[in-house]
N, C-alpha and C positions, 0 to 999 in steps of 0.2 A: 655818366655820359653814354649816350647810345652809340653803338658801333654799327658800321654799315654791314647789313646782313644781305647776302645775295638773293634772298627770297623777298626782300623788301625793296620797293621801288625807290628811286631817288626822291620823289615827292613825299612818300611816306617817311623816309629818313628825315627830310626837312621838317615834317610834322613832329617827329620824335624830338628833334633838336628844339623846335619851338616850344613844345610842351615843357621840356626840361628848363628852358629859359623863361617859362611863364608868360609867353607872348603869343600863344596860338589862338586865333579866332575860331570859335566853334560854330558860329552862324554865318550869315552873309558877311562878305568881306569887311573885316575890321570892326564888326559890331560887338565884339566881346574880347575881354582880356582876362586870362585866368588869374593874374595877380589882382586885377580889380575885383574879381569874384572873391578873392581872399581864400580860395579853397584849392586843395590838391586832388580833390575827388575825381576830376575829369582827366587826370593823367592816364587812367586806365583806358580811356576811349580816345582814339585818334580822330583828328579833325576829318579825315577822309571817311571814317566810319560814320561819324555824326552826319556828314553831308550825304552819304549813301542812304541813311535812314530817313532823310527828309520826305520822300514820297509817302513812306509808311506813316510817319508822324503827322503829315498833313491829312492823310486819309483817316487816321484815328480822330484827329481834331474835327474833321468835317462830319464824321459819322460816329461821334463818341457815344450817342445814345444806344446804338446797336451793340457797341463793345461793352458798354455799361450793363445792358440787359443780359448779355451772355456771361459777363463776369459775375453778376449777382446770382444768376442761375447756377453757375458752378460753385460759387461760394456757399449758397444755401444747400446744395446737394452734398458737398464734401463736409461741411461743418454741422449741418442739420441743427438739432436743438442746442448744440454746444456753441453756436456762433454768437459772437458778442453784439453784432449789429443786426437789427431787423431791416427789412427792405427800405423803409422810409429813411432811417438813419444812415444806411449805407449810401443811398442816393444823395442825401443831404451833404454828407461829408465828401464823397468822391467826385460828384459833378463839378463843383468849382475847382477842385484840385486838379482833375484831369485836364480840364479846359485851359486853366492858367498855366499848368506845367508844360503842356504841349506848345502853347503860344510862346513861352519863354525859351524853350528849346529851339523852336523854329526861328525865333528872332535872335538867337545867340545870347540871350540875357541869362547867363549862368548864375550870377549872384542871386537873381530873383528866383530862378529855379531851385537853388539851394534853400533859400528862405521859405519857399512854398512847400517844399518837401518836409522841412522841419516843422512847419505849421501843421501839416497833415499828421506828422508823427505825434505832435502834442495833442491833437484832436483824438487820435486813436487812443492815446494814453488816458485822456480824460474820460473816454467811453469804456475804459477797462479792457481794451483789446490787447491780448497777450502777444508777446514777441513771435511765438511760433505761428499764430494766426496771421500776423502781419506778413511774415516771410512767405508762408504758403499762399496767402492771398495775392501776393505779387506774382507768384508762379501762375496762379489762376488768371491773372490779368494777361499774362503772356499767352496762355492757352486761348483766351478770348480773342486776342488780337490775331493769333494764328488762324483761328476758326473763321473770323469775319473777313480777314484779308490774307488768304493763303498764299497767293502769288507774291505779294509784296513782302510777306513774312519770310519766305524762302530766301530772298536776296539779302536779308540783313539780320537773321536770327542770332548770329554770334554777337554782333554789335549790340543788339537789343538786350542780350544776356548781360553784357558788360554794363549797360545802362541800369539793368535791374540791380546789379551789385552796388552801384553807386546809390540807387534809391534806398536800398536796405540800410546802408551806412547812414544816409541822411535821415531816414525815418527813425532809426534807433538812436541817433545822436541828439535827438531833441529832448 
């Protein structure tokens, strides 16, 4: 049970309580239920944090091609000849995943987000992408987002980091 912390607002405290009881909406009012999602992964991320990320999530959704191009550039640079995915395969796997995942987060459809992340994890596995490459690639995704949207990034980097941890669990849980 969450205890009232003087550094936490009453609203955030209610979010903690709602998370514990599995009834917190992560998207637009009442559009999601953590119990309906059947997952505890989102306990790490408060509703207020997910709401604060909405402008950034929407910007990524709207300009995903720019983020994707920067992400692949970093991926190719850091992994070089050791990378498991060529550019065509990277784009083929990531494009639908990024678009759908962002839509699910923006709509508060957490169960679909969870399923989509697991599907991507299975696709990575089928392509022989190693665990370390997946984890480091997620970091490169964050770098790409920070590069393309520096002002929006500054306001929610910590929450985005929490979302990264949720993604890692989901991708590796498939």
